[in-house]
DRENTOR-196246 format. One record per residue (C-alpha): residue in one letter; x, y negated, z. Coordinates in pm, 1 decimal, always signed. Layout:
<gufi><residu>a</residu><c1>X</c1><c2>Y</c2><c3>Z</c3></gufi>
...
***
This chain:
<gufi><residu>m</residu><c1>-4079.7</c1><c2>-4649.4</c2><c3>-2940.0</c3></gufi>
<gufi><residu>i</residu><c1>-4234.6</c1><c2>-4321.8</c2><c3>-3069.0</c3></gufi>
<gufi><residu>r</residu><c1>-4523.6</c1><c2>-4308.0</c2><c3>-3293.2</c3></gufi>
<gufi><residu>t</residu><c1>-4671.1</c1><c2>-3972.6</c2><c3>-3420.1</c3></gufi>
<gufi><residu>l</residu><c1>-4739.0</c1><c2>-3953.9</c2><c3>-3807.9</c3></gufi>
<gufi><residu>d</residu><c1>-5034.8</c1><c2>-3779.1</c2><c3>-3960.2</c3></gufi>
<gufi><residu>h</residu><c1>-4898.3</c1><c2>-3554.2</c2><c3>-4229.9</c3></gufi>
<gufi><residu>t</residu><c1>-5084.7</c1><c2>-3280.1</c2><c3>-4436.4</c3></gufi>
<gufi><residu>a</residu><c1>-4905.2</c1><c2>-2948.0</c2><c3>-4341.6</c3></gufi>
<gufi><residu>d</residu><c1>-4623.3</c1><c2>-3092.5</c2><c3>-4122.3</c3></gufi>
<gufi><residu>v</residu><c1>-4574.6</c1><c2>-3319.3</c2><c3>-3833.5</c3></gufi>
<gufi><residu>g</residu><c1>-4369.8</c1><c2>-3639.2</c2><c3>-3807.4</c3></gufi>
<gufi><residu>f</residu><c1>-4276.2</c1><c2>-3946.6</c2><c3>-3595.4</c3></gufi>
<gufi><residu>e</residu><c1>-4171.7</c1><c2>-4281.0</c2><c3>-3627.7</c3></gufi>
<gufi><residu>i</residu><c1>-3903.3</c1><c2>-4424.0</c2><c3>-3391.1</c3></gufi>
<gufi><residu>g</residu><c1>-3745.4</c1><c2>-4756.6</c2><c3>-3317.2</c3></gufi>
<gufi><residu>a</residu><c1>-3462.8</c1><c2>-4881.8</c2><c3>-3108.4</c3></gufi>
<gufi><residu>p</residu><c1>-3214.5</c1><c2>-5167.6</c2><c3>-3067.3</c3></gufi>
<gufi><residu>t</residu><c1>-2905.8</c1><c2>-4948.7</c2><c3>-3134.4</c3></gufi>
<gufi><residu>l</residu><c1>-2815.3</c1><c2>-4661.4</c2><c3>-3359.4</c3></gufi>
<gufi><residu>e</residu><c1>-2738.4</c1><c2>-4441.2</c2><c3>-3032.0</c3></gufi>
<gufi><residu>a</residu><c1>-3071.6</c1><c2>-4541.1</c2><c3>-2887.9</c3></gufi>
<gufi><residu>l</residu><c1>-3234.7</c1><c2>-4454.0</c2><c3>-3212.1</c3></gufi>
<gufi><residu>f</residu><c1>-3088.3</c1><c2>-4106.6</c2><c3>-3210.8</c3></gufi>
<gufi><residu>d</residu><c1>-3174.5</c1><c2>-4053.8</c2><c3>-2858.4</c3></gufi>
<gufi><residu>e</residu><c1>-3545.5</c1><c2>-4165.7</c2><c3>-2927.1</c3></gufi>
<gufi><residu>a</residu><c1>-3526.5</c1><c2>-3877.7</c2><c3>-3199.5</c3></gufi>
<gufi><residu>r</residu><c1>-3442.6</c1><c2>-3624.9</c2><c3>-2931.0</c3></gufi>
<gufi><residu>r</residu><c1>-3723.1</c1><c2>-3775.9</c2><c3>-2722.1</c3></gufi>
<gufi><residu>a</residu><c1>-3980.0</c1><c2>-3775.1</c2><c3>-2999.2</c3></gufi>
<gufi><residu>l</residu><c1>-3880.7</c1><c2>-3401.4</c2><c3>-3091.4</c3></gufi>
<gufi><residu>l</residu><c1>-3953.6</c1><c2>-3299.0</c2><c3>-2708.9</c3></gufi>
<gufi><residu>v</residu><c1>-4301.6</c1><c2>-3465.6</c2><c3>-2710.0</c3></gufi>
<gufi><residu>t</residu><c1>-4365.6</c1><c2>-3299.5</c2><c3>-3032.3</c3></gufi>
<gufi><residu>m</residu><c1>-4258.3</c1><c2>-2945.4</c2><c3>-2911.1</c3></gufi>
<gufi><residu>f</residu><c1>-4399.5</c1><c2>-2949.5</c2><c3>-2560.5</c3></gufi>
<gufi><residu>e</residu><c1>-4723.4</c1><c2>-3100.0</c2><c3>-2363.1</c3></gufi>
<gufi><residu>r</residu><c1>-4513.4</c1><c2>-3138.0</c2><c3>-2059.5</c3></gufi>
<gufi><residu>p</residu><c1>-4138.2</c1><c2>-3165.5</c2><c3>-2138.9</c3></gufi>
<gufi><residu>p</residu><c1>-3896.9</c1><c2>-3124.1</c2><c3>-1850.3</c3></gufi>
<gufi><residu>g</residu><c1>-3806.4</c1><c2>-3428.8</c2><c3>-1682.8</c3></gufi>
<gufi><residu>k</residu><c1>-3456.6</c1><c2>-3313.8</c2><c3>-1565.4</c3></gufi>
<gufi><residu>g</residu><c1>-3198.3</c1><c2>-3031.1</c2><c3>-1618.4</c3></gufi>
<gufi><residu>e</residu><c1>-2874.5</c1><c2>-2921.4</c2><c3>-1476.9</c3></gufi>
<gufi><residu>k</residu><c1>-2711.1</c1><c2>-2721.9</c2><c3>-1761.8</c3></gufi>
<gufi><residu>e</residu><c1>-2469.0</c1><c2>-2930.2</c2><c3>-2010.8</c3></gufi>
<gufi><residu>h</residu><c1>-2392.2</c1><c2>-2896.5</c2><c3>-2361.9</c3></gufi>
<gufi><residu>q</residu><c1>-2163.1</c1><c2>-3090.6</c2><c3>-2609.4</c3></gufi>
<gufi><residu>v</residu><c1>-2253.3</c1><c2>-3138.2</c2><c3>-2984.1</c3></gufi>
<gufi><residu>r</residu><c1>-2036.2</c1><c2>-3291.5</c2><c3>-3236.3</c3></gufi>
<gufi><residu>l</residu><c1>-2147.8</c1><c2>-3374.7</c2><c3>-3591.6</c3></gufi>
<gufi><residu>r</residu><c1>-2022.6</c1><c2>-3545.3</c2><c3>-3906.2</c3></gufi>
<gufi><residu>a</residu><c1>-2219.2</c1><c2>-3665.6</c2><c3>-4216.9</c3></gufi>
<gufi><residu>p</residu><c1>-2174.4</c1><c2>-3889.5</c2><c3>-4499.9</c3></gufi>
<gufi><residu>d</residu><c1>-2474.2</c1><c2>-4109.2</c2><c3>-4431.0</c3></gufi>
<gufi><residu>l</residu><c1>-2711.3</c1><c2>-4190.0</c2><c3>-4148.6</c3></gufi>
<gufi><residu>e</residu><c1>-3016.4</c1><c2>-4002.1</c2><c3>-4307.6</c3></gufi>
<gufi><residu>i</residu><c1>-2829.7</c1><c2>-3674.5</c2><c3>-4326.3</c3></gufi>
<gufi><residu>l</residu><c1>-2680.3</c1><c2>-3713.2</c2><c3>-3972.5</c3></gufi>
<gufi><residu>l</residu><c1>-3021.5</c1><c2>-3780.6</c2><c3>-3826.1</c3></gufi>
<gufi><residu>v</residu><c1>-3143.9</c1><c2>-3454.8</c2><c3>-4004.0</c3></gufi>
<gufi><residu>r</residu><c1>-2856.8</c1><c2>-3257.3</c2><c3>-3862.5</c3></gufi>
<gufi><residu>w</residu><c1>-2896.5</c1><c2>-3400.3</c2><c3>-3521.0</c3></gufi>
<gufi><residu>i</residu><c1>-3272.0</c1><c2>-3290.3</c2><c3>-3515.2</c3></gufi>
<gufi><residu>n</residu><c1>-3195.4</c1><c2>-2959.3</c2><c3>-3651.7</c3></gufi>
<gufi><residu>e</residu><c1>-2924.1</c1><c2>-2895.9</c2><c3>-3400.1</c3></gufi>
<gufi><residu>l</residu><c1>-3174.4</c1><c2>-2986.7</c2><c3>-3111.5</c3></gufi>
<gufi><residu>v</residu><c1>-3432.6</c1><c2>-2754.0</c2><c3>-3271.5</c3></gufi>
<gufi><residu>f</residu><c1>-3164.0</c1><c2>-2478.5</c2><c3>-3270.6</c3></gufi>
<gufi><residu>l</residu><c1>-3057.2</c1><c2>-2529.9</c2><c3>-2915.0</c3></gufi>
<gufi><residu>i</residu><c1>-3419.3</c1><c2>-2525.0</c2><c3>-2791.3</c3></gufi>
<gufi><residu>q</residu><c1>-3542.8</c1><c2>-2233.3</c2><c3>-3000.5</c3></gufi>
<gufi><residu>s</residu><c1>-3248.2</c1><c2>-2034.9</c2><c3>-3023.2</c3></gufi>
<gufi><residu>a</residu><c1>-3020.7</c1><c2>-2106.2</c2><c3>-2731.1</c3></gufi>
<gufi><residu>g</residu><c1>-3307.4</c1><c2>-2174.5</c2><c3>-2494.5</c3></gufi>
<gufi><residu>f</residu><c1>-3151.4</c1><c2>-2499.9</c2><c3>-2393.0</c3></gufi>
<gufi><residu>v</residu><c1>-3410.1</c1><c2>-2800.8</c2><c3>-2372.0</c3></gufi>
<gufi><residu>p</residu><c1>-3220.9</c1><c2>-3140.3</c2><c3>-2408.0</c3></gufi>
<gufi><residu>v</residu><c1>-3351.6</c1><c2>-3373.6</c2><c3>-2125.6</c3></gufi>
<gufi><residu>s</residu><c1>-3094.6</c1><c2>-3609.4</c2><c3>-2134.6</c3></gufi>
<gufi><residu>s</residu><c1>-2808.0</c1><c2>-3734.0</c2><c3>-2345.2</c3></gufi>
<gufi><residu>h</residu><c1>-2494.0</c1><c2>-3975.6</c2><c3>-2364.6</c3></gufi>
<gufi><residu>l</residu><c1>-2426.6</c1><c2>-4030.5</c2><c3>-2726.3</c3></gufi>
<gufi><residu>q</residu><c1>-2151.3</c1><c2>-4216.0</c2><c3>-2935.5</c3></gufi>
<gufi><residu>l</residu><c1>-2198.4</c1><c2>-4275.6</c2><c3>-3305.2</c3></gufi>
<gufi><residu>r</residu><c1>-1901.5</c1><c2>-4409.4</c2><c3>-3496.7</c3></gufi>
<gufi><residu>e</residu><c1>-1869.9</c1><c2>-4514.9</c2><c3>-3856.8</c3></gufi>
<gufi><residu>i</residu><c1>-1563.7</c1><c2>-4350.9</c2><c3>-4017.5</c3></gufi>
<gufi><residu>s</residu><c1>-1464.6</c1><c2>-4574.0</c2><c3>-4309.5</c3></gufi>
<gufi><residu>e</residu><c1>-1483.1</c1><c2>-4346.4</c2><c3>-4617.1</c3></gufi>
<gufi><residu>e</residu><c1>-1589.8</c1><c2>-4035.3</c2><c3>-4461.3</c3></gufi>
<gufi><residu>g</residu><c1>-1935.2</c1><c2>-4156.2</c2><c3>-4317.7</c3></gufi>
<gufi><residu>f</residu><c1>-2025.5</c1><c2>-4112.0</c2><c3>-3964.6</c3></gufi>
<gufi><residu>s</residu><c1>-1905.8</c1><c2>-3906.0</c2><c3>-3651.9</c3></gufi>
<gufi><residu>f</residu><c1>-2149.4</c1><c2>-3827.1</c2><c3>-3375.2</c3></gufi>
<gufi><residu>e</residu><c1>-2081.6</c1><c2>-3674.4</c2><c3>-3021.5</c3></gufi>
<gufi><residu>a</residu><c1>-2354.4</c1><c2>-3614.8</c2><c3>-2758.1</c3></gufi>
<gufi><residu>r</residu><c1>-2319.9</c1><c2>-3478.4</c2><c3>-2401.4</c3></gufi>
<gufi><residu>l</residu><c1>-2655.2</c1><c2>-3335.0</c2><c3>-2319.8</c3></gufi>
<gufi><residu>g</residu><c1>-2798.7</c1><c2>-3241.3</c2><c3>-1996.3</c3></gufi>
<gufi><residu>g</residu><c1>-3060.2</c1><c2>-2971.1</c2><c3>-2027.2</c3></gufi>
<gufi><residu>a</residu><c1>-3299.7</c1><c2>-2735.2</c2><c3>-1879.5</c3></gufi>
<gufi><residu>p</residu><c1>-3363.1</c1><c2>-2367.2</c2><c3>-1977.2</c3></gufi>
<gufi><residu>l</residu><c1>-3662.0</c1><c2>-2301.6</c2><c3>-2206.5</c3></gufi>
<gufi><residu>d</residu><c1>-3986.1</c1><c2>-2221.2</c2><c3>-2023.4</c3></gufi>
<gufi><residu>l</residu><c1>-4252.4</c1><c2>-2207.5</c2><c3>-2289.1</c3></gufi>
<gufi><residu>e</residu><c1>-4550.7</c1><c2>-2162.4</c2><c3>-2052.7</c3></gufi>
<gufi><residu>g</residu><c1>-4418.5</c1><c2>-2421.1</c2><c3>-1784.2</c3></gufi>
<gufi><residu>y</residu><c1>-4358.5</c1><c2>-2696.4</c2><c3>-2072.4</c3></gufi>
<gufi><residu>g</residu><c1>-4668.8</c1><c2>-2601.2</c2><c3>-2273.5</c3></gufi>
<gufi><residu>w</residu><c1>-4509.3</c1><c2>-2506.9</c2><c3>-2591.6</c3></gufi>
<gufi><residu>q</residu><c1>-4675.3</c1><c2>-2634.5</c2><c3>-2890.4</c3></gufi>
<gufi><residu>g</residu><c1>-4533.1</c1><c2>-2428.9</c2><c3>-3146.5</c3></gufi>
<gufi><residu>e</residu><c1>-4224.1</c1><c2>-2361.8</c2><c3>-3341.4</c3></gufi>
<gufi><residu>i</residu><c1>-4035.8</c1><c2>-2625.5</c2><c3>-3559.2</c3></gufi>
<gufi><residu>k</residu><c1>-3875.0</c1><c2>-2495.3</c2><c3>-3863.4</c3></gufi>
<gufi><residu>s</residu><c1>-3651.3</c1><c2>-2805.1</c2><c3>-3942.9</c3></gufi>
<gufi><residu>a</residu><c1>-3627.5</c1><c2>-3177.7</c2><c3>-3994.3</c3></gufi>
<gufi><residu>t</residu><c1>-3684.0</c1><c2>-3241.8</c2><c3>-4365.1</c3></gufi>
<gufi><residu>f</residu><c1>-3565.2</c1><c2>-3503.0</c2><c3>-4603.4</c3></gufi>
<gufi><residu>h</residu><c1>-3920.9</c1><c2>-3566.0</c2><c3>-4714.3</c3></gufi>
<gufi><residu>g</residu><c1>-4016.3</c1><c2>-3916.1</c2><c3>-4610.2</c3></gufi>
<gufi><residu>l</residu><c1>-3703.1</c1><c2>-3968.8</c2><c3>-4425.8</c3></gufi>
<gufi><residu>d</residu><c1>-3595.1</c1><c2>-4335.7</c2><c3>-4371.3</c3></gufi>
<gufi><residu>v</residu><c1>-3334.5</c1><c2>-4500.4</c2><c3>-4155.0</c3></gufi>
<gufi><residu>t</residu><c1>-3343.7</c1><c2>-4875.8</c2><c3>-4176.5</c3></gufi>
<gufi><residu>h</residu><c1>-3203.3</c1><c2>-5176.1</c2><c3>-3980.9</c3></gufi>
<gufi><residu>g</residu><c1>-3381.1</c1><c2>-5493.0</c2><c3>-3958.7</c3></gufi>
<gufi><residu>s</residu><c1>-3433.9</c1><c2>-5789.7</c2><c3>-3732.6</c3></gufi>
<gufi><residu>e</residu><c1>-3587.5</c1><c2>-5589.6</c2><c3>-3448.3</c3></gufi>
<gufi><residu>g</residu><c1>-3326.0</c1><c2>-5323.5</c2><c3>-3452.0</c3></gufi>
<gufi><residu>w</residu><c1>-3315.9</c1><c2>-4963.3</c2><c3>-3603.8</c3></gufi>
<gufi><residu>r</residu><c1>-3619.0</c1><c2>-4770.8</c2><c3>-3728.3</c3></gufi>
<gufi><residu>a</residu><c1>-3651.5</c1><c2>-4405.9</c2><c3>-3858.0</c3></gufi>
<gufi><residu>q</residu><c1>-3921.0</c1><c2>-4206.8</c2><c3>-3994.6</c3></gufi>
<gufi><residu>v</residu><c1>-3895.0</c1><c2>-3818.2</c2><c3>-3964.5</c3></gufi>
<gufi><residu>i</residu><c1>-4109.9</c1><c2>-3525.1</c2><c3>-4093.3</c3></gufi>
<gufi><residu>l</residu><c1>-4053.4</c1><c2>-3185.7</c2><c3>-3938.7</c3></gufi>
<gufi><residu>d</residu><c1>-4151.3</c1><c2>-2879.3</c2><c3>-4131.0</c3></gufi>
<gufi><residu>v</residu><c1>-4365.4</c1><c2>-2643.5</c2><c3>-3880.9</c3></gufi>
***
């Protein structure tokens, strides 16, 4: 579930999923929908991402910012992912992603503009009876 949020100077989204891994994958998908009118459907390149953070909010911001970097600086558009998220007792969380991607094609994908970063403003990651939910604001 992805819902775009109206925000004065930035752009945001609200996402929901049954598991944490699915929530982080929804964040990837929401970012692509935010950045491109026509995100690519498949890709043949591969990339690995490993992240750690003391809590889920910081981990989600790091994940989104890593994706922004891959797209805008490395020219790699992550169109698929296999994610593993683990809680490490006192250290927080460990995250690994195997990404499938396509080369960046601004015109072909309908580039909608640069994203500076995910922010902590309005950031919320919660677990409830219907699964996991998150709200993210992106600085554009």
